[in-house]
C-alpha angles and dihedrals in degrees: 000000000000101000103124112140113242136157088270092065117101113223123208136182132056091350094067138045088306087071092074094051093042091049091055090050093047092051089059093041112040131125130023095315138016114264129224111268138175119248141163087273095050133257116345117211126192121230143054137091121286107214119205124191112209124203089202120073092228143005116279087223143346095182110095087215094067105020106114101151128098092232093052089047091053090060094039089056086072098048104034139057131193138200090265131004145173116266099220129248133246089196121048131335089245089065095063098085106109115114106228131188112260121159087350107073093193142344144197129220124207118241092256092051095239104103124061121188112195124196113206126218114259120240103019110141138190123245131206115027091014131029101182126116119280111245135185093257088065089066090048091053093046091055093043090058090055090090099045105137089217090068121345126201112287097233099036095153091072091060099047086067095037107054129050109235095014097116093050092047091051092049090057094043089054088068092063112101117250123240093040114105092181091056092051092049091048091053093050091047092054103036135057141193104241093216096055119069138156109207089183140350094278100040130074121180121197124186118197124197093237140001111280125189091212100044095116090048090056090052090051092065115105092248091078094065121136117245131184106245093210089064107030095046091063094067139051111254113279093352119148089259091051091052093047091050099041117153106217122212093181135078093273133054131201106263101169132006129179118162111235091018118052151320116216121196117191124199111251109257111248093006108188106233091181087073095048112060094176114043111063091183096203099171122073096215141017116205120190112198114207097182100092110098105187141041091248092051092052092049092046091055090057094044091049092051093246091117135027100203141014130234129198089013098125095181124011114235112283094242091051092050092050092048094052094039097050090050092047085231112192089214089073110082115196133184141156105256107182088239118137145183124221144161113263117220118213098230098159105140093228092059109097103170115138092246096049090045092051092051091061086074108086090217090061091049089049090050089053091050092050092046096058115100100212092177090064092046092052091048089051090055092055103277131274094332089063104035147354130210114268132195103171142064100235108068129212101270096048131096110262096028113150114166107256137153115182092189107039124173130193109282088348088280097129132250109243093174093058090043093055091047091054091048090052091050089052091053100263105107091155095050133247134273116220130192102228123192125193139176109262101237127119092254097051093040087059092049092048095050092046093049093047092054097043098042092052088073089053094054100264120123111199118205099202119218117184118210128193112246092244091059101037103090096041089049091056092048094051110092091208094057116116112242140108097192138008118218094199102068110142144150142184116205112258086233134353124266112002098037095101085117089075091068111022096027096035126023094028097034107093091201091059100033111019110200101336099325109144102009127096095222094056092236110185110193141137129189120164093202091055093048091050092051092047091054088053094045100053097066095029125118087210106038095152095081091049093050090048090054091047091049092056091050097046098039088055090051093053106220082174133003111255114221112171143332114241125226117213114243121182127179122214138181118251089256092074118098138164089044110208131181121214118214101214100050092030084223140101113306101240090192095059108032117090141198124247110262088357093276 
């Protein structure tokens, strides 16, 4: 272990430029409760119950190990803390990119950028199922459970490249039988990840195989949340018992939880704001209501003042968006989010269907790209406030984005004549039939129907196959499933700004995600030029130019067919004030918004 502190170590945290920003935050957030303060939006008063209407009947996950959904992350923001985090933004989502000290008060980085020594805040405690102090060993345990074969971490590919010894540790853990909590605990108790150590309660040392410009961003994800082993090891990951006995490290704890009914988060009594420079935790209580069963019902709750926010409502109904937008209603909060929709191509080598085989010809992929009427798709989403046409992989809020469309069409309305000509050149003068699956929600139904109608003019016949949301991802991952394309491909960046790794260094990088491994859309793609550029980008001090070059290469090759970039639109009641976006969930920051007059 080469972690000795010398003059060549770089120190970060409250001792550097971050001190000024953190001091400002602390001034607004000290003591046992936030105080009223003046701001550009008026007086902010602590107190009240934030009411959230959920379209889903339950949370996808409350376990930081498995939560990999923007809605789950919005809730986890209130009950978890990490070593570093993003502070939130009152402007646009793209502005929330600064790594800020969280449970780690400061840290040092070795001269070669491969060893990080974190110094934890003293006196931060859990609430809920445990009330003891959070120590460095809790981070070690949380990372060690990443490889539990009963339920491994949702974004495991990040950590194979982040932690020395992680891959070897996971390979051994995979041999442990599933369904046996005692066996998993015994493995963790007797094995270690060589690159993760806790020399004492306040110090955590992490060694990474190579310098990575986005290493702190990876640690800011909710996965790297401390957990008390004496509590978490007693339950299967994200089981009902785990949720009911959750040990919170954040300003709120789980008070009541009943699937299909509600989730109630209570502010931790006596929460020490001096030790949390980021989450002001204005409201006393957050209540998520799971009883609404339609998009209209969720929206009506907000409009009637029965709820203040929505959850699991990816896109508000088109009529609602137009109503709020045309009136310039301040209760509609809009931001570019870097999220995008695209057509997934089934490129698994074992798939031999005529449609999938045809799509291996770049001319057929180009024909599909030219055949899409993106103008119609955007209109179906609610117009420019909801979406904008997209022709590239790297979206507008990500590092390396340079506006680029290798297959433009007039007014983004498609070019069916050119598409048919390309099909004829590829040997398909009579067109191609494709089995097209999609997730059976109102949003994706609209996309599927629009694509079917518009692509018919370009020579593509889509045989639509609707899939329930609970079956969609597993269907795509199964190599025996019948589909040539999926019309419900989508992503939201794991964080804003520097998270280009997720796409160009992850899903599309065959070294990181060989043939669909580790990405929810089962993308199977390999491009040596991309992989070479990714290897250069990770340790680079100027990775943006490398990602921009990679984007031009890959977007031209069409590993998927870009459709549109989504804008995030959230509706609130008129009680909500101090609106704040949070980078990771690309949602409202429940820990920083407030209620008028604290009611």
